[in-house]
Structures are given as structure tokens and as C-alpha cells.
C-alpha positions as CSV (number, residue, x, y, z in Angstrom):
1,M,18.2,40.5,-8.4
2,H,17.9,40.4,-12.2
3,A,20.3,43.1,-14.5
4,A,18.8,46.3,-15.4
5,Y,18.3,46.5,-19.1
6,R,19.4,49.3,-21.1
7,P,17.1,51.0,-24.0
8,S,19.9,49.9,-26.2
9,D,19.7,46.2,-25.5
10,Y,16.0,46.4,-26.7
11,K,16.9,48.5,-29.7
12,D,19.6,45.8,-30.5
13,K,17.2,43.0,-30.3
14,L,14.1,44.8,-32.1
15,D,16.9,45.8,-34.8
16,A,18.1,42.1,-35.3
17,A,14.3,40.9,-35.6
18,R,13.6,43.3,-38.2
19,N,16.5,42.4,-40.1
20,E,15.8,38.8,-40.2
21,M,11.9,39.4,-41.1
22,D,13.7,41.3,-44.1
23,R,15.8,38.7,-44.9
24,L,12.8,36.2,-44.9
25,S,10.7,38.2,-46.7
26,V,13.1,38.7,-49.6
27,I,13.2,34.9,-49.6
28,I,9.5,34.6,-49.5
29,K,9.1,37.7,-52.5
30,N,11.5,35.8,-55.0
31,E,10.6,32.3,-53.9
32,H,14.7,31.4,-53.8
33,E,16.7,31.2,-51.1
34,P,20.4,31.0,-51.5
35,R,22.1,28.0,-49.8
36,A,25.0,25.3,-50.6
37,V,23.5,22.3,-52.0
38,E,25.3,18.8,-51.9
39,C,25.7,17.8,-56.0
40,R,27.3,14.6,-57.6
41,W,27.9,14.5,-61.3
42,I,26.6,10.9,-62.2
43,D,27.8,9.8,-65.5
44,D,24.9,7.7,-67.4
45,W,27.3,5.6,-70.0
46,E,23.9,4.0,-71.9
47,H,22.5,7.6,-72.8
48,N,26.2,9.0,-73.2
49,M,24.9,11.7,-70.7
50,R,26.8,13.3,-67.4
51,R,23.8,14.9,-65.0
52,C,24.6,17.1,-61.8
53,V,22.3,15.8,-59.3
54,R,21.4,17.0,-55.9
55,Q,21.8,14.5,-53.2
56,D,19.1,16.2,-51.2
57,S,16.2,15.8,-53.8
58,G,17.8,13.6,-56.5
59,E,16.7,16.7,-58.9
60,V,19.0,16.7,-62.0
61,V,20.3,20.7,-62.2
62,D,22.8,20.3,-65.0
63,E,23.4,17.7,-67.8
64,H,25.3,17.5,-71.1
65,A,26.8,14.7,-73.3
66,I,29.8,13.1,-72.0
67,P,33.1,13.7,-74.1
68,D,34.8,11.3,-76.1
69,S,37.8,11.1,-73.7
70,S,36.2,11.2,-70.6
71,T,37.1,8.0,-68.1
72,A,35.7,9.3,-64.9
73,R,33.0,7.7,-63.9
74,S,31.5,10.0,-61.6
75,T,33.0,13.1,-59.7
76,A,32.0,16.1,-57.3
77,C,30.2,19.0,-59.3
78,P,30.0,22.5,-58.3
79,Q,27.2,23.2,-55.8
80,P,24.2,25.5,-57.0
81,T,23.9,28.8,-54.9
82,V,20.2,29.3,-55.1
83,V,17.5,27.1,-55.0
84,R,13.5,27.2,-55.0
85,S,12.3,27.4,-51.7
86,R,9.5,24.8,-50.7
């Protein structure tokens, strides 16, 4: 025999489903989804540019000139916290 469900069990499940629906609606409306994305700084010595590249898509998310005193070839870069939903 199955355990009896209490009305509060259903309410909790409905509330959780509504909260998830609201969260997904915001993502769709804003066309942005906050999530961690692994990135890496890549130095392009030929063009004297340092680029922060997403490892999942190869997209360049930041770039700037390499300072004259820089000797590092490639280092981890800060991860963007918001990326475009696809």
C-alpha cells in the first residue's frame, strides 16, 4: 500500500514547478542565462593581442594589447558569468 499524500506535498511540488517556470521565463525573455563558462587567455604575439577565448565555442569575449613587460604566453582568465542563450 502506498503512503497517503498530504495536500502540502502537492503544494510544494506545484510551487517548485512554478518557480522553475518563472526562472526559465526570465532566461527566455532576457535572452541571457547566467552560468560559468571556461575561458582562457591566448597571446597572439604576431598581432600583439591577448584574447580571452571561450573553451566551449571558441568565441573571443575580451581582448587587449599585450603589455611590453608581459612574458606569460597563456593564462586562465576570469569567466564571464552571463552568456547568450542559444
